[in-house]
C-alpha positions, -999 to +999 in steps of 0.1 A: +233-776-405+257-783-374+283-761-390+254-734-397+244-737-361+281-733-347+283-704-373+254-686-359+264-693-320+298-679-327+283-650-344+261-646-312+290-647-289+311-622-311+281-598-310+276-603-271+312-598-263+312-563-287+286-554-267+300-564-238+331-545-241+312-512-255+292-515-222+326-514-201+339-489-224+311-464-217+312-475-181+349-469-179+346-434-193+313-424-169+331-436-140+363-412-156+337-379-156+324-389-122+361-393-107+367-357-126+336-342-107+344-357-075+378-336-074+363-308-088+338-312-057+365-320-030+386-291-042+352-268-035+351-283-001+384-280+010+381-244+000+346-237+016+363-257+049+389-230+049+367-201+044+347-214+074+378-222+093+384-184+089+353-171+096+354-191+127+386-175+140+371-145+132+341-152+157+366-166+185+388-134+184+356-112+185+341-131+214+376-125+231+380-091+221+341-087+235+350-107+270+379-084+273+360-052+270+332-061+288+358-070+319+372-040+314+336-021+313+325-038+345+357-030+363+353+010+355+314+002+366+327-009+400+352+017+403+329+050+392+301+031+419+325+033+443+340+067+437+303+077+434+295+068+472+317+096+481+305+126+462+290+155+479+285+188+474+274+212+502+264+183+523+243+167+496+253+130+483+253+132+444+244+096+438+212+099+462+203+130+443+206+116+409+185+088+418+159+110+436+158+131+403+159+100+379+130+090+400+107+123+393+115+123+356+101+088+354+069+101+373+064+129+348+069+107+322+042+086+337+020+118+341+028+129+306+012+096+294-017+096+316-008+069+340-013+093+373-020+061+395+015+046+390+031+082+392+016+086+427+031+052+439+067+060+426+063+093+443+057+071+474+084+049+469+106+079+459+101+099+489+127+083+517+153+088+487+145+120+481+138+132+518+176+120+520+190+152+495+181+177+522+212+183+545 
């Protein structure tokens, strides 16, 4: 009976050992699959990171170019404004005439859309500027 118990214990231990080894083999295989997936994911991440860096560099370039262009526009506007101050035709300042005419067009637009009250108010505000147009 002891021999039968020892044989039964040996069989149980052997079966447990075989089952355990199968589990380890399955886990090692699953780990290999997971490692492969991780490598693929890392490669994709490196590619995306490279694309993101390239896009960032492009944005930086556009921002730099925009800042340079804005500085040029600001400088040109300042030069134009300085040059406009001294433009006269028959004793009339063209920048002043431009301001008066722009205001008159705005008043006409206000009248056109039915805002007569604000048009009259605008004309009152324009009268000092427009009176400077006459030599």
